[in-house]
C-alpha positions as a Markdown table, in Angstrom:
| # | Residue | x | y | z |
|---|---|---|---|---|
| 1 | Met | 73.0 | 109.1 | 129.6 |
| 2 | Pro | 69.3 | 108.2 | 128.1 |
| 3 | Ala | 69.1 | 105.1 | 126.4 |
| 4 | Ser | 69.5 | 104.7 | 122.7 |
| 5 | Asp | 65.2 | 104.8 | 121.8 |
| 6 | Leu | 66.2 | 101.1 | 120.7 |
| 7 | Thr | 67.5 | 100.1 | 123.6 |
| 8 | Leu | 64.4 | 102.0 | 125.7 |
| 9 | Leu | 62.3 | 99.3 | 123.6 |
| 10 | Thr | 64.2 | 96.0 | 123.7 |
| 11 | Glu | 64.1 | 96.1 | 127.5 |
| 12 | Thr | 60.6 | 97.7 | 127.5 |
| 13 | Ala | 59.9 | 95.0 | 125.8 |
| 14 | Arg | 61.3 | 92.3 | 127.5 |
| 15 | Glu | 59.8 | 94.1 | 131.3 |
| 16 | Ala | 56.6 | 94.1 | 129.1 |
| 17 | Gly | 57.2 | 90.1 | 128.8 |
| 18 | Lys | 57.5 | 89.2 | 132.1 |
| 19 | Leu | 54.4 | 91.0 | 132.6 |
| 20 | Ala | 52.3 | 88.9 | 130.1 |
| 21 | Arg | 53.6 | 86.0 | 131.1 |
| 22 | Ser | 52.6 | 86.5 | 135.2 |
| 23 | Phe | 48.6 | 85.9 | 133.2 |
| 24 | Val | 49.3 | 83.1 | 131.9 |
| 25 | Gly | 47.4 | 80.3 | 133.0 |
| 26 | Gly | 45.5 | 82.7 | 135.7 |
| 27 | Glu | 42.1 | 84.4 | 135.4 |
| 28 | Leu | 42.0 | 86.9 | 132.0 |
| 29 | Asp | 39.3 | 88.4 | 132.5 |
| 30 | Ile | 37.9 | 88.5 | 129.2 |
| 31 | Arg | 36.1 | 91.0 | 126.8 |
| 32 | His | 34.9 | 92.0 | 124.0 |
| 33 | Lys | 35.6 | 95.4 | 122.2 |
| 34 | Glu | 32.5 | 97.0 | 120.2 |
| 35 | Asp | 32.6 | 97.3 | 116.1 |
| 36 | Asn | 33.8 | 93.1 | 116.8 |
| 37 | Ala | 37.0 | 94.4 | 117.0 |
| 38 | Gly | 38.5 | 91.5 | 118.5 |
| 39 | Pro | 38.9 | 90.2 | 122.7 |
| 40 | Val | 40.9 | 92.5 | 125.4 |
| 41 | Thr | 42.0 | 91.0 | 128.6 |
| 42 | Ala | 43.9 | 91.7 | 131.4 |
| 43 | Ala | 46.6 | 90.4 | 130.7 |
| 44 | Asp | 46.1 | 93.3 | 127.2 |
| 45 | Leu | 45.6 | 96.3 | 129.3 |
| 46 | Ala | 48.4 | 95.9 | 132.5 |
| 47 | Val | 51.0 | 95.6 | 129.5 |
| 48 | Asn | 49.8 | 98.7 | 128.2 |
| 49 | Arg | 49.6 | 100.5 | 131.1 |
| 50 | Leu | 52.9 | 98.8 | 132.3 |
| 51 | Leu | 54.2 | 100.7 | 128.3 |
| 52 | Glu | 52.7 | 103.7 | 128.9 |
| 53 | Asp | 54.5 | 104.6 | 132.1 |
| 54 | Arg | 58.1 | 103.8 | 130.9 |
| 55 | Leu | 58.0 | 105.0 | 128.1 |
| 56 | Arg | 56.1 | 108.3 | 128.0 |
| 57 | Ser | 57.8 | 109.0 | 130.6 |
| 58 | Ala | 60.8 | 108.2 | 128.9 |
| 59 | Arg | 60.2 | 110.6 | 125.9 |
| 60 | Pro | 57.3 | 112.9 | 127.4 |
| 61 | Asp | 58.0 | 114.8 | 124.0 |
| 62 | Tyr | 57.0 | 112.0 | 121.3 |
| 63 | Gly | 53.3 | 111.2 | 120.7 |
| 64 | Trp | 51.4 | 108.4 | 121.9 |
| 65 | Leu | 49.6 | 105.7 | 119.8 |
| 66 | Ser | 48.3 | 101.9 | 121.0 |
| 67 | Glu | 46.0 | 99.2 | 120.2 |
| 68 | Glu | 44.3 | 99.8 | 123.9 |
| 69 | Ser | 45.3 | 104.0 | 125.1 |
| 70 | Asp | 41.9 | 106.9 | 123.7 |
| 71 | Asp | 43.5 | 107.9 | 120.8 |
| 72 | Asn | 44.8 | 111.6 | 120.6 |
| 73 | Glu | 45.0 | 113.9 | 117.6 |
| 74 | Asp | 47.4 | 116.0 | 119.5 |
| 75 | Arg | 49.9 | 112.8 | 117.4 |
| 76 | Gln | 49.9 | 114.2 | 114.4 |
| 77 | Ser | 52.0 | 117.4 | 116.0 |
| 78 | Lys | 54.8 | 115.1 | 117.1 |
| 79 | Lys | 57.5 | 115.1 | 114.6 |
| 80 | Arg | 58.4 | 111.5 | 116.7 |
| 81 | Val | 55.4 | 108.9 | 118.1 |
| 82 | Ile | 55.5 | 106.3 | 119.7 |
| 83 | Ile | 53.3 | 103.4 | 118.6 |
| 84 | Val | 52.6 | 100.0 | 120.0 |
| 85 | Asp | 50.5 | 96.7 | 120.4 |
| 86 | Pro | 50.7 | 95.5 | 123.8 |
| 87 | Ile | 49.4 | 91.8 | 123.0 |
| 88 | Asp | 49.8 | 91.0 | 119.2 |
| 89 | Gly | 48.1 | 87.9 | 118.8 |
| 90 | Thr | 45.5 | 87.8 | 121.7 |
| 91 | Arg | 43.7 | 85.4 | 121.0 |
| 92 | Ala | 46.8 | 83.0 | 120.8 |
| 93 | Phe | 46.9 | 84.7 | 124.3 |
| 94 | Ile | 43.4 | 83.8 | 125.7 |
| 95 | Glu | 43.9 | 79.7 | 123.9 |
| 96 | Gly | 47.3 | 79.5 | 125.8 |
| 97 | Gly | 49.6 | 80.3 | 121.9 |
| 98 | Ser | 53.4 | 80.7 | 122.1 |
| 99 | Thr | 53.4 | 83.4 | 118.8 |
| 100 | Trp | 51.9 | 86.2 | 120.5 |
| 101 | Ser | 54.5 | 88.9 | 120.5 |
| 102 | His | 55.1 | 93.1 | 121.8 |
| 103 | Ala | 55.0 | 94.8 | 119.3 |
| 104 | Leu | 57.0 | 98.4 | 119.7 |
| 105 | Ala | 58.2 | 101.0 | 117.1 |
| 106 | Ile | 59.4 | 104.4 | 117.4 |
| 107 | Val | 58.2 | 106.9 | 113.9 |
| 108 | Glu | 60.1 | 110.3 | 113.0 |
| 109 | Asp | 57.8 | 111.8 | 110.3 |
| 110 | Gly | 56.1 | 108.6 | 109.6 |
| 111 | Val | 58.7 | 106.5 | 108.9 |
| 112 | Pro | 59.9 | 104.1 | 111.4 |
| 113 | Val | 63.1 | 104.6 | 113.1 |
| 114 | Ala | 63.4 | 101.8 | 115.9 |
| 115 | Ala | 61.0 | 98.8 | 117.0 |
| 116 | Ala | 61.0 | 95.4 | 118.8 |
| 117 | Val | 58.9 | 92.7 | 118.2 |
| 118 | Tyr | 59.4 | 90.4 | 121.3 |
| 119 | Leu | 57.6 | 86.7 | 122.0 |
| 120 | Pro | 57.8 | 86.1 | 125.8 |
| 121 | Met | 56.8 | 82.7 | 125.4 |
| 122 | Leu | 59.6 | 81.7 | 122.8 |
| 123 | Asp | 62.4 | 83.7 | 124.2 |
| 124 | Arg | 62.2 | 85.7 | 120.2 |
| 125 | Leu | 63.1 | 89.2 | 119.8 |
| 126 | Tyr | 63.2 | 90.3 | 116.5 |
| 127 | Ser | 64.9 | 94.7 | 116.2 |
| 128 | Ala | 65.8 | 96.8 | 114.2 |
| 129 | Ser | 66.9 | 100.8 | 113.9 |
| 130 | Leu | 66.7 | 102.5 | 110.5 |
| 131 | Gly | 69.7 | 101.7 | 108.3 |
| 132 | Gln | 71.4 | 99.5 | 111.0 |
| 133 | Gly | 70.1 | 96.2 | 109.9 |
| 134 | Ala | 67.8 | 93.7 | 111.9 |
| 135 | Arg | 68.1 | 91.5 | 114.5 |
| 136 | Leu | 67.1 | 88.4 | 116.1 |
| 137 | Asn | 68.3 | 87.5 | 119.7 |
| 138 | Ser | 71.2 | 90.4 | 118.9 |
| 139 | Leu | 72.4 | 87.7 | 115.6 |
| 140 | Pro | 72.1 | 89.7 | 111.9 |
| 141 | Ile | 69.4 | 88.2 | 109.8 |
| 142 | Gly | 68.2 | 88.7 | 106.6 |
| 143 | Val | 65.1 | 87.5 | 104.3 |
| 144 | Ser | 65.0 | 84.9 | 101.7 |
| 145 | Gln | 66.5 | 85.2 | 97.8 |
| 146 | Thr | 63.6 | 83.2 | 96.4 |
| 147 | His | 62.2 | 84.9 | 93.1 |
| 148 | Asp | 59.0 | 82.4 | 92.3 |
| 149 | Val | 56.3 | 83.5 | 93.2 |
| 150 | Asp | 55.2 | 80.0 | 93.1 |
| 151 | Ala | 57.6 | 78.4 | 94.3 |
| 152 | Ser | 57.3 | 80.5 | 97.5 |
| 153 | Asp | 56.6 | 79.4 | 101.0 |
| 154 | Val | 54.0 | 82.8 | 102.4 |
| 155 | Leu | 52.3 | 83.7 | 105.3 |
| 156 | Ala | 48.3 | 85.1 | 104.4 |
| 157 | Thr | 45.3 | 84.3 | 105.4 |
| 158 | Lys | 43.1 | 82.1 | 103.8 |
| 159 | Pro | 41.0 | 84.8 | 102.1 |
| 160 | Ser | 44.0 | 86.3 | 100.8 |
| 161 | Leu | 44.1 | 84.3 | 98.7 |
| 162 | Asp | 40.8 | 84.7 | 97.1 |
| 163 | Pro | 40.6 | 85.4 | 93.2 |
| 164 | Gln | 39.4 | 88.7 | 93.6 |
| 165 | Phe | 42.8 | 89.6 | 95.0 |
| 166 | Trp | 44.3 | 88.0 | 91.8 |
| 167 | Pro | 43.4 | 89.2 | 88.7 |
| 168 | Arg | 45.7 | 87.3 | 86.9 |
| 169 | Gly | 45.6 | 84.2 | 88.6 |
| 170 | Val | 46.1 | 83.2 | 92.2 |
| 171 | Pro | 49.4 | 81.6 | 92.8 |
| 172 | Ser | 50.6 | 77.8 | 93.6 |
| 173 | Val | 52.0 | 79.6 | 97.3 |
| 174 | Lys | 52.8 | 77.5 | 100.0 |
| 175 | Arg | 50.4 | 79.3 | 102.2 |
| 176 | His | 51.1 | 79.7 | 106.5 |
| 177 | His | 50.0 | 81.3 | 108.9 |
| 178 | Arg | 50.5 | 82.5 | 112.5 |
| 179 | Pro | 48.1 | 85.6 | 114.7 |
| 180 | Ser | 50.0 | 88.3 | 114.8 |
| 181 | Leu | 50.5 | 89.7 | 112.4 |
| 182 | Ala | 54.3 | 91.2 | 114.1 |
| 183 | Tyr | 55.7 | 88.5 | 114.1 |
| 184 | Arg | 54.7 | 87.5 | 110.6 |
| 185 | Leu | 56.5 | 90.4 | 109.5 |
| 186 | Ser | 58.8 | 89.2 | 111.3 |
| 187 | Leu | 59.5 | 86.1 | 110.2 |
| 188 | Val | 59.5 | 87.0 | 106.9 |
| 189 | Ala | 63.0 | 89.6 | 108.2 |
| 190 | Glu | 64.5 | 86.2 | 109.2 |
| 191 | Gly | 64.1 | 84.3 | 105.9 |
| 192 | Arg | 62.1 | 81.4 | 107.2 |
| 193 | Tyr | 59.2 | 82.7 | 104.9 |
| 194 | Asp | 59.5 | 84.3 | 101.4 |
| 195 | Ala | 56.7 | 86.7 | 101.7 |
| 196 | Met | 53.9 | 87.8 | 103.5 |
| 197 | Phe | 50.3 | 89.4 | 102.4 |
| 198 | Thr | 47.1 | 90.4 | 103.9 |
| 199 | Phe | 44.8 | 92.7 | 101.8 |
| 200 | Arg | 43.0 | 94.0 | 104.9 |
| 201 | Pro | 43.0 | 97.5 | 106.2 |
| 202 | Ser | 45.5 | 97.0 | 109.0 |
| 203 | Trp | 46.3 | 99.0 | 112.0 |
| 204 | Glu | 49.6 | 100.7 | 112.1 |
| 205 | Trp | 49.5 | 99.2 | 115.3 |
| 206 | Asp | 50.2 | 95.9 | 113.9 |
| 207 | Ile | 52.8 | 96.3 | 111.8 |
| 208 | Ala | 54.9 | 98.8 | 112.5 |
| 209 | Ala | 57.7 | 97.5 | 114.1 |
| 210 | Gly | 57.1 | 94.6 | 111.9 |
| 211 | Ala | 57.7 | 96.4 | 109.0 |
| 212 | Leu | 60.6 | 98.1 | 109.9 |
| 213 | Ile | 62.1 | 95.2 | 110.7 |
| 214 | Leu | 61.3 | 93.3 | 107.7 |
| 215 | Ser | 62.8 | 96.2 | 105.5 |
| 216 | Glu | 65.8 | 96.7 | 107.1 |
| 217 | Ala | 67.0 | 92.8 | 106.8 |
| 218 | Gly | 66.2 | 93.4 | 103.2 |
| 219 | Ala | 62.7 | 92.8 | 101.8 |
| 220 | Arg | 60.9 | 95.9 | 100.2 |
| 221 | Val | 57.7 | 97.0 | 102.5 |
| 222 | Thr | 54.5 | 98.7 | 100.9 |
| 223 | Asp | 50.9 | 97.9 | 100.8 |
| 224 | Arg | 48.5 | 96.3 | 99.0 |
| 225 | Arg | 49.0 | 98.1 | 95.5 |
| 226 | Gly | 52.7 | 99.7 | 96.1 |
| 227 | Ala | 52.9 | 102.4 | 97.4 |
| 228 | Val | 54.9 | 103.4 | 100.2 |
| 229 | Leu | 53.5 | 102.8 | 104.1 |
| 230 | Lys | 53.6 | 106.0 | 106.0 |
| 231 | Phe | 52.7 | 106.2 | 109.7 |
| 232 | Asn | 50.6 | 108.0 | 112.3 |
| 233 | Asn | 48.1 | 108.5 | 109.9 |
| 234 | Pro | 45.0 | 110.1 | 111.3 |
| 235 | Val | 42.9 | 107.4 | 111.0 |
| 236 | Pro | 45.9 | 104.9 | 112.1 |
| 237 | Gln | 45.4 | 101.9 | 109.2 |
| 238 | Thr | 47.1 | 101.2 | 105.8 |
| 239 | Asp | 46.0 | 99.9 | 102.7 |
| 240 | Gly | 46.9 | 96.7 | 104.0 |
| 241 | Val | 50.5 | 95.2 | 103.6 |
| 242 | Leu | 52.8 | 93.0 | 101.4 |
| 243 | Gly | 56.3 | 92.2 | 101.9 |
| 244 | Ala | 59.4 | 90.4 | 100.4 |
| 245 | Asn | 62.6 | 90.6 | 99.1 |
| 246 | Pro | 62.6 | 93.2 | 96.3 |
| 247 | Thr | 62.3 | 90.7 | 93.6 |
| 248 | Leu | 59.4 | 88.4 | 94.5 |
| 249 | His | 57.7 | 91.6 | 96.0 |
| 250 | Ala | 57.8 | 93.2 | 92.5 |
| 251 | Ala | 56.6 | 89.6 | 91.2 |
| 252 | Phe | 53.8 | 89.5 | 93.7 |
| 253 | Leu | 52.8 | 92.8 | 93.3 |
| 254 | Asp | 52.6 | 92.2 | 89.0 |
| 255 | Arg | 50.0 | 89.3 | 89.9 |
| 256 | Leu | 47.8 | 92.4 | 92.3 |
| 257 | Val | 48.1 | 95.6 | 89.9 |
């Protein structure tokens, strides 16, 4: 019997982790993408090949979108699409950090229905399927219940607290950061932080998996203006991301718009 989409993603994510760890401390053949799009390593490309081989062979009727693959507009004609970031947080990977991840999602009609975010160096596997809740290493997780914007711990980059984004005043949050957007979303899902936001255009492969995990943990996850996130867009980006428990999300949104 074929594995469920969620089982397929979690098993493949762990397999990708073994491969990525084999590159740690070795030759990475670092290259820099055009248009200042960041570095790519031999590990990114090897993991991408593994993911594409395993996932597309198991789900040949699904579309494919990956940071490290040439985009193919055929994906837009597919009901279900696999969206992956082979290594989310490549700079952290290059620097020898531990907070990079593999982000894998399956989207149906623009909505994520299965997701896995795996941090191989920490052995942390976040997962979710639509309507079934979110888990960390098989144990249920949920968002914090902090409702006060100014008492919240958030995951965000420094530019996200620039006054230009906050017409009603920059909130007095406690700011933290992790290089992987997928991990930021997952940490909020776990309740270790109260909210995450980014106001830059966000690539779908960075956020599709984490967005489902966070929403299944009880959060509201939208773009920076409060619109529902949709995936498998012609240009695979969203207008930023804002995620928190519904009350806190509304409070942040009130400061933003």
